[in-house]
MILO-623896 format. One line per 4 residues: number of its first residue (from 1); their letters; for each residue x, y, z of N, C-alpha, C. Coordinates in nm, 2 decimals. Layout:
# residues N
NUM> A> X/Y/Z/X/Y/Z/X/Y/Z | ... .
***
This chain:
# residues 174
1> MKLS> -15.77/4.84/10.16/-15.71/4.97/10.18/-15.57/4.94/10.25 | -15.47/5.00/10.19/-15.33/4.99/10.25/-15.30/5.12/10.32 | -15.26/5.11/10.44/-15.23/5.23/10.52/-15.08/5.25/10.53 | -15.03/5.37/10.53/-14.89/5.40/10.55/-14.86/5.38/10.70 .
5> QGEK> -14.73/5.38/10.73/-14.69/5.36/10.87/-14.74/5.47/10.95 | -14.73/5.60/10.90/-14.78/5.71/10.97/-14.93/5.70/11.00 | -15.01/5.66/10.90/-15.15/5.65/10.92/-15.18/5.54/11.02 | -15.10/5.43/11.02/-15.12/5.33/11.12/-15.10/5.39/11.27 .
9> LILM> -14.99/5.46/11.28/-14.96/5.52/11.41/-15.07/5.61/11.46 | -15.12/5.70/11.36/-15.23/5.79/11.40/-15.35/5.71/11.44 | -15.39/5.61/11.37/-15.51/5.53/11.40/-15.49/5.46/11.53 | -15.37/5.41/11.55/-15.35/5.34/11.68/-15.36/5.43/11.80 .
13> ALAA> -15.31/5.55/11.78/-15.31/5.65/11.89/-15.46/5.70/11.91 | -15.54/5.72/11.81/-15.68/5.75/11.82/-15.75/5.64/11.89 | -15.73/5.52/11.85/-15.80/5.41/11.91/-15.76/5.39/12.06 | -15.64/5.41/12.09/-15.59/5.40/12.23/-15.66/5.51/12.32 .
17> EKDG> -15.67/5.63/12.26/-15.74/5.74/12.34/-15.88/5.71/12.36 | -15.95/5.66/12.25/-16.09/5.63/12.26/-16.12/5.52/12.35 | -16.05/5.41/12.35/-16.07/5.29/12.43/-16.02/5.31/12.57 | -15.93/5.41/12.59/-15.87/5.43/12.72/-15.76/5.33/12.75 .
21> KDEL> -15.72/5.25/12.65/-15.62/5.15/12.67/-15.48/5.22/12.67 | -15.39/5.16/12.73/-15.25/5.21/12.74/-15.16/5.13/12.64 | -15.21/5.10/12.52/-15.13/5.03/12.42/-15.02/5.11/12.37 | -15.04/5.24/12.36/-14.93/5.33/12.32/-14.91/5.44/12.43 .
25> DLGF> -14.78/5.47/12.45/-14.75/5.58/12.54/-14.75/5.71/12.46 | -14.86/5.77/12.46/-14.88/5.89/12.37/-14.78/6.00/12.41 | -14.75/6.01/12.54/-14.66/6.11/12.59/-14.52/6.09/12.53 | -14.48/5.96/12.52/-14.35/5.92/12.46/-14.35/5.96/12.31 .
29> IRSA> -14.46/5.92/12.24/-14.47/5.95/12.10/-14.46/6.10/12.08 | -14.54/6.18/12.15/-14.53/6.33/12.14/-14.39/6.38/12.17 | -14.33/6.33/12.27/-14.19/6.37/12.31/-14.09/6.34/12.19 | -14.10/6.22/12.14/-14.01/6.18/12.03/-14.03/6.27/11.91 .
33> ILSG> -14.15/6.30/11.87/-14.18/6.39/11.75/-14.13/6.53/11.78 | -14.17/6.59/11.89/-14.14/6.73/11.92/-13.99/6.75/11.93 | -13.91/6.65/11.98/-13.77/6.66/12.00/-13.69/6.62/11.87 | -13.76/6.58/11.77/-13.69/6.53/11.65/-13.62/6.40/11.66 .
37> NTWA> -13.66/6.32/11.76/-13.60/6.19/11.79/-13.70/6.08/11.74 | -13.75/6.09/11.62/-13.85/5.99/11.58/-13.79/5.86/11.55 | -13.66/5.85/11.54/-13.59/5.72/11.53/-13.63/5.63/11.65 | -13.65/5.69/11.77/-13.69/5.62/11.89/-13.82/5.54/11.88 .
41> LTWE> -13.91/5.59/11.79/-14.03/5.52/11.77/-14.01/5.38/11.72 | -13.91/5.36/11.63/-13.89/5.23/11.58/-13.82/5.14/11.68 | -13.76/5.20/11.78/-13.70/5.12/11.89/-13.81/5.07/11.99 | -13.91/5.16/12.01/-14.01/5.12/12.10/-14.14/5.07/12.04 .
45> LSGI> -14.17/5.10/11.92/-14.29/5.06/11.85/-14.25/4.99/11.72 | -14.31/4.89/11.67/-14.28/4.83/11.55/-14.35/4.89/11.43 | -14.29/4.90/11.32/-14.35/4.95/11.20/-14.37/5.10/11.18 | -14.29/5.18/11.26/-14.30/5.32/11.25/-14.19/5.38/11.17 .
49> PTDD> -14.22/5.47/11.07/-14.12/5.53/10.99/-14.02/5.62/11.06 | -13.90/5.64/11.01/-13.81/5.73/11.08/-13.78/5.85/10.99 | -13.74/5.96/11.05/-13.69/6.07/10.98/-13.62/6.16/11.08 | -13.58/6.28/11.05/-13.51/6.37/11.14/-13.37/6.31/11.17 .
53> VDPA> -13.35/6.25/11.28/-13.22/6.20/11.32/-13.19/6.06/11.25 | -13.08/6.05/11.19/-13.04/5.93/11.12/-13.04/5.81/11.21 | -13.11/5.70/11.18/-13.10/5.59/11.27/-12.96/5.53/11.30 | -12.87/5.56/11.21/-12.73/5.51/11.23/-12.67/5.59/11.34 .
57> IAEE> -12.71/5.71/11.36/-12.66/5.79/11.48/-12.71/5.73/11.60 | -12.84/5.69/11.60/-12.90/5.63/11.72/-12.82/5.50/11.75 | -12.79/5.42/11.65/-12.72/5.29/11.68/-12.58/5.32/11.73 | -12.51/5.41/11.67/-12.38/5.45/11.72/-12.38/5.50/11.86 .
61> TADI> -12.48/5.58/11.89/-12.49/5.64/12.02/-12.51/5.52/12.12 | -12.60/5.43/12.09/-12.63/5.31/12.18/-12.50/5.23/12.20 | -12.42/5.21/12.09/-12.30/5.14/12.10/-12.20/5.21/12.20 | -12.19/5.34/12.18/-12.10/5.42/12.27/-12.14/5.42/12.41 .
65> LSMW> -12.27/5.44/12.44/-12.32/5.43/12.57/-12.30/5.29/12.63 | -12.32/5.19/12.55/-12.30/5.05/12.60/-12.15/5.03/12.64 | -12.07/5.08/12.55/-11.92/5.07/12.57/-11.89/5.13/12.71 | -11.93/5.26/12.72/-11.90/5.33/12.84/-11.96/5.27/12.97 .
69> SYIE> -12.08/5.22/12.96/-12.14/5.15/13.07/-12.06/5.03/13.12 | -12.01/4.96/13.02/-11.93/4.84/13.05/-11.79/4.87/13.10 | -11.73/4.98/13.04/-11.60/5.02/13.09/-11.61/5.07/13.24 | -11.71/5.15/13.27/-11.73/5.20/13.40/-11.75/5.08/13.50 .
73> HSVR> -11.84/4.99/13.46/-11.86/4.87/13.54/-11.73/4.80/13.57 | -11.65/4.78/13.47/-11.52/4.71/13.48/-11.43/4.78/13.57 | -11.42/4.91/13.56/-11.34/4.99/13.65/-11.38/4.97/13.80 | -11.51/4.97/13.82/-11.56/4.96/13.96/-11.53/4.82/14.02 .
77> QLPA> -11.51/4.72/13.93/-11.48/4.58/13.97/-11.34/4.56/14.01 | -11.25/4.65/13.97/-11.11/4.64/13.99/-11.07/4.66/14.14 | -10.97/4.59/14.19/-10.92/4.61/14.32/-10.87/4.76/14.33 | -10.88/4.82/14.45/-10.85/4.96/14.47/-10.71/5.00/14.41 .
81> EQKE> -10.61/4.91/14.43/-10.48/4.95/14.38/-10.47/4.95/14.23 | -10.54/4.86/14.16/-10.54/4.85/14.02/-10.62/4.97/13.96 | -10.73/5.01/14.03/-10.81/5.12/13.99/-10.73/5.25/14.00 | -10.66/5.27/14.11/-10.58/5.39/14.12/-10.47/5.39/14.02 .
85> KIQK> -10.41/5.28/13.99/-10.30/5.27/13.89/-10.35/5.31/13.75 | -10.46/5.25/13.71/-10.51/5.28/13.57/-10.56/5.42/13.56 | -10.61/5.48/13.67/-10.65/5.62/13.66/-10.53/5.71/13.64 | -10.42/5.68/13.71/-10.30/5.75/13.69/-10.24/5.73/13.55 .
89> DAYP> -10.24/5.60/13.50/-10.19/5.57/13.37/-10.27/5.63/13.26 | -10.40/5.65/13.28/-10.49/5.70/13.17/-10.49/5.86/13.17 | -10.44/5.92/13.28/-10.44/6.07/13.28/-10.38/6.12/13.16 | -10.44/6.23/13.10/-10.55/6.31/13.14/-10.69/6.26/13.10 .
93> FKLE> -10.70/6.14/13.05/-10.82/6.08/13.01/-10.90/6.03/13.13 | -11.03/6.06/13.14/-11.11/6.01/13.25/-11.16/5.87/13.22 | -11.19/5.79/13.32/-11.24/5.66/13.30/-11.39/5.66/13.32 | -11.45/5.77/13.27/-11.60/5.77/13.28/-11.65/5.85/13.16 .
97> FSGF> -11.77/5.82/13.12/-11.84/5.88/13.01/-11.86/6.03/13.04 | -11.81/6.11/12.94/-11.82/6.26/12.96/-11.92/6.33/12.87 | -12.00/6.25/12.79/-12.10/6.31/12.71/-12.06/6.34/12.57 | -12.15/6.41/12.50/-12.13/6.45/12.36/-12.14/6.60/12.35 .
101> DGNN> -12.09/6.66/12.25/-12.09/6.80/12.23/-12.24/6.85/12.20 | -12.30/6.92/12.30/-12.43/6.96/12.29/-12.46/7.06/12.18 | -12.36/7.13/12.13/-12.38/7.23/12.03/-12.36/7.18/11.89 | -12.29/7.08/11.87/-12.24/7.04/11.73/-12.26/6.89/11.70 .
105> DAHY> -12.33/6.81/11.79/-12.33/6.67/11.77/-12.47/6.62/11.80 | -12.53/6.56/11.70/-12.67/6.50/11.71/-12.67/6.39/11.81 | -12.55/6.32/11.84/-12.55/6.22/11.94/-12.59/6.27/12.08 | -12.57/6.39/12.11/-12.61/6.45/12.23/-12.76/6.44/12.26 .
109> GVAS> -12.84/6.48/12.16/-12.98/6.48/12.17/-13.03/6.33/12.17 | -12.97/6.25/12.10/-13.01/6.11/12.10/-12.98/6.04/12.23 | -12.86/6.07/12.29/-12.82/6.01/12.42/-12.92/6.06/12.52 | -12.95/6.19/12.52/-13.04/6.25/12.62/-13.17/6.18/12.61 .
113> FMIK> -13.22/6.16/12.49/-13.35/6.10/12.47/-13.35/5.96/12.52 | -13.25/5.88/12.48/-13.24/5.74/12.53/-13.24/5.73/12.68 | -13.17/5.82/12.74/-13.15/5.81/12.89/-13.27/5.87/12.96 | -13.32/5.98/12.92/-13.43/6.05/13.00/-13.57/6.01/12.96 .
117> DMGR> -13.59/5.98/12.83/-13.72/5.95/12.78/-13.75/5.80/12.77 | -13.64/5.73/12.73/-13.66/5.59/12.71/-13.62/5.50/12.83 | -13.55/5.56/12.93/-13.52/5.49/13.05/-13.40/5.39/13.03 | -13.32/5.42/12.92/-13.21/5.33/12.90/-13.08/5.39/12.95 .
121> FEEF> -12.98/5.31/12.98/-12.85/5.36/13.04/-12.88/5.45/13.16 | -12.95/5.40/13.25/-12.99/5.48/13.37/-12.87/5.53/13.45 | -12.76/5.46/13.44/-12.64/5.50/13.52/-12.59/5.64/13.48 | -12.64/5.69/13.36/-12.59/5.82/13.31/-12.70/5.93/13.34 .
125> RDRP> -12.81/5.89/13.40/-12.93/5.98/13.41/-12.90/6.11/13.48 | -12.82/6.11/13.59/-12.80/6.23/13.67/-12.67/6.30/13.63 | -12.61/6.27/13.52/-12.49/6.33/13.48/-12.51/6.43/13.37 | -12.42/6.53/13.37/-12.43/6.62/13.25/-12.39/6.54/13.13 .
129> LNSH> -12.46/6.56/13.02/-12.44/6.48/12.90/-12.36/6.57/12.79 | -12.34/6.70/12.82/-12.28/6.79/12.73/-12.13/6.79/12.76 | -12.05/6.74/12.67/-11.90/6.74/12.69/-11.84/6.87/12.67 | -11.91/6.96/12.59/-11.87/7.09/12.56/-11.74/7.09/12.47 .
133> TQSS> -11.72/6.97/12.40/-11.60/6.96/12.31/-11.64/6.88/12.19 | -11.59/6.92/12.08/-11.61/6.84/11.96/-11.52/6.72/11.95 | -11.42/6.71/12.04/-11.33/6.59/12.04/-11.38/6.47/12.10 | -11.50/6.47/12.17/-11.55/6.35/12.24/-11.59/6.25/12.14 .
137> LPSY> -11.67/6.28/12.03/-11.72/6.18/11.94/-11.60/6.11/11.86 | -11.50/6.19/11.81/-11.39/6.12/11.75/-11.32/6.02/11.84 | -11.31/6.06/11.97/-11.24/5.97/12.07/-11.32/5.84/12.08 | -11.46/5.86/12.10/-11.54/5.74/12.11/-11.54/5.65/11.99 .
141> RRML> -11.53/5.71/11.87/-11.52/5.64/11.75/-11.39/5.56/11.74 | -11.29/5.62/11.79/-11.16/5.55/11.79/-11.16/5.43/11.89 | -11.23/5.45/12.00/-11.24/5.35/12.11/-11.32/5.23/12.07 | -11.43/5.25/12.00/-11.53/5.15/11.97/-11.47/5.02/11.91 .
145> PIYK> -11.39/5.03/11.80/-11.34/4.90/11.74/-11.25/4.83/11.84 | -11.17/4.91/11.92/-11.08/4.84/12.02/-11.17/4.77/12.12 | -11.27/4.84/12.17/-11.36/4.78/12.27/-11.42/4.65/12.21 | -11.47/4.66/12.09/-11.54/4.54/12.03/-11.43/4.43/12.02 .
149> EEMH> -11.31/4.46/11.98/-11.21/4.35/11.97/-11.18/4.29/12.11 | -11.17/4.38/12.21/-11.15/4.33/12.35/-11.26/4.24/12.40 | -11.39/4.28/12.36/-11.50/4.20/12.40/-11.50/4.07/12.33 | -11.46/4.07/12.20/-11.45/3.95/12.12/-11.34/3.86/12.18 .
153> NKGF> -11.23/3.91/12.22/-11.12/3.84/12.28/-11.16/3.77/12.41 | -11.25/3.84/12.49/-11.29/3.78/12.62/-11.42/3.69/12.60 | -11.47/3.68/12.48/-11.58/3.60/12.45/-11.72/3.67/12.47 | -11.72/3.80/12.46/-11.84/3.88/12.48/-11.92/3.85/12.61 .
157> SSSS> -11.85/3.79/12.70/-11.92/3.76/12.83/-11.94/3.88/12.91 | -12.07/3.91/12.94/-12.10/4.03/13.02/-12.09/3.99/13.17 | -12.07/3.86/13.20/-12.06/3.82/13.34/-11.92/3.85/13.40 | -11.83/3.88/13.32/-11.69/3.92/13.37/-11.66/4.06/13.33 .
161> SLTA> -11.56/4.12/13.38/-11.52/4.25/13.36/-11.40/4.26/13.27 | -11.38/4.38/13.21/-11.26/4.40/13.14/-11.14/4.41/13.23 | -11.02/4.37/13.19/-10.90/4.38/13.27/-10.86/4.52/13.27 | -10.77/4.56/13.36/-10.71/4.69/13.37/-10.64/4.72/13.24 .
165> DSIL> -10.56/4.62/13.19/-10.49/4.64/13.06/-10.59/4.66/12.94 | -10.70/4.59/12.94/-10.80/4.61/12.83/-10.86/4.75/12.84 | -10.89/4.79/12.96/-10.95/4.93/12.98/-10.85/5.03/12.93 | -10.73/5.02/12.96/-10.63/5.12/12.92/-10.61/5.12/12.77 .
169> KIVM> -10.61/5.00/12.71/-10.60/4.98/12.57/-10.71/5.05/12.50 | -10.83/5.05/12.55/-10.95/5.11/12.49/-10.95/5.26/12.50 | -10.92/5.31/12.62/-10.93/5.46/12.64/-10.81/5.54/12.60 | -10.70/5.48/12.59/-10.58/5.56/12.56/-10.56/5.57/12.41 .
173> PE> -10.53/5.69/12.36/-10.50/5.70/12.22/-10.37/5.63/12.18 | -10.36/5.59/12.06/-10.24/5.52/12.02/-10.12/5.61/12.01 .
***
């Protein structure tokens, strides 16, 4: 007998409940299904089908959150005078993640789920994730290839930070 991915998940959940084993986090599974974030099941459990939110949105959201996490880390590592200078040079753009449009962007729900339910990108946990503007996602999409190029240029080393010039290059529109 060949089981579908959904049937496997149901049987695994039933077996976990019956045995009392904690092989599956049933609360997490329930939360993912009820919130429409079933893409997260493939991130946390192997062999689970996806629907609802496009997995590409989840990947892009993770890329954006990773980018912002690294940018903010790099800003914190700068000497005070450099930090102050790039904040002035970047104005009116902030040097911190401001979220996604909660009314019009699926990335908002995905980011919220990643942060609050999956425990990823903890540095954003206590922040408002709703940017209240549709311009945030296009800005992040413009920034991502520049960020990836800067990371490539520095050798993708996470042990060092981005320079002030690299940060400005990423966050400032052309």
